[in-house]
C-alpha positions in Angstrom: -1.0 56.3 -7.0 1.6 53.6 -7.0 2.2 51.7 -10.2 2.3 47.9 -9.7 5.0 46.3 -11.8 4.1 42.7 -12.8 5.6 40.3 -15.4 3.8 37.3 -16.8 6.2 34.5 -17.8 5.3 31.0 -19.1 7.9 28.4 -19.6 8.1 24.6 -19.9 7.5 22.3 -17.0 9.6 19.5 -18.3 12.7 18.6 -16.4 14.5 17.7 -19.6 16.3 20.9 -20.5 19.9 21.9 -20.8 21.6 23.3 -17.7 22.1 26.7 -19.4 18.3 27.1 -19.6 17.7 26.0 -16.0 20.3 28.5 -14.8 18.8 31.2 -16.9 15.2 30.6 -15.6 16.3 30.8 -11.9 18.4 33.9 -12.6 15.6 35.6 -14.4 13.2 34.9 -11.5 15.8 36.4 -9.1 16.2 39.5 -11.3 12.5 40.0 -11.5 12.2 40.1 -7.7 15.3 42.1 -7.2 14.0 44.8 -9.6 10.7 45.2 -7.7 8.5 43.2 -10.1 5.8 40.7 -9.1 5.8 37.4 -11.1 2.8 35.7 -12.6 3.7 32.3 -14.1 2.3 29.0 -15.2 1.8 27.7 -11.7 3.9 24.5 -11.9 6.7 23.7 -9.5 8.5 21.6 -12.0 11.0 22.3 -14.8 11.8 25.8 -15.9 8.6 27.3 -14.4 9.5 25.9 -11.0 13.0 27.3 -11.2 11.8 30.7 -12.3 9.3 30.9 -9.4 11.9 29.5 -7.0 14.4 32.2 -8.0 11.9 34.9 -7.5 10.8 33.5 -4.1 14.3 33.1 -2.9 14.9 36.8 -3.7 11.8 37.8 -1.7 9.5 38.4 -4.6 5.7 38.1 -4.8 4.8 35.1 -7.0 1.3 34.1 -8.3 0.8 30.8 -10.1 -2.0 30.3 -12.7 -3.1 26.8 -13.6 -6.1 26.4 -15.9 -8.8 24.0 -14.7 -8.3 21.7 -17.8 -4.7 21.0 -16.8 
């Protein structure tokens, strides 16, 4: 039996954040993928969430976005 490693991360989708947070989000996404984890995140392609997912995707990771119907 293989254990699936998945992390759920939710961040802001606003584009109004300091560069240090944008860099950290993209780096974290890359590290998630490089260490063999799948990412489940807030589903937006904007702000920190978009950077996080983009970092994981660029590193070849599996990414699943979840967006509630009410949003």
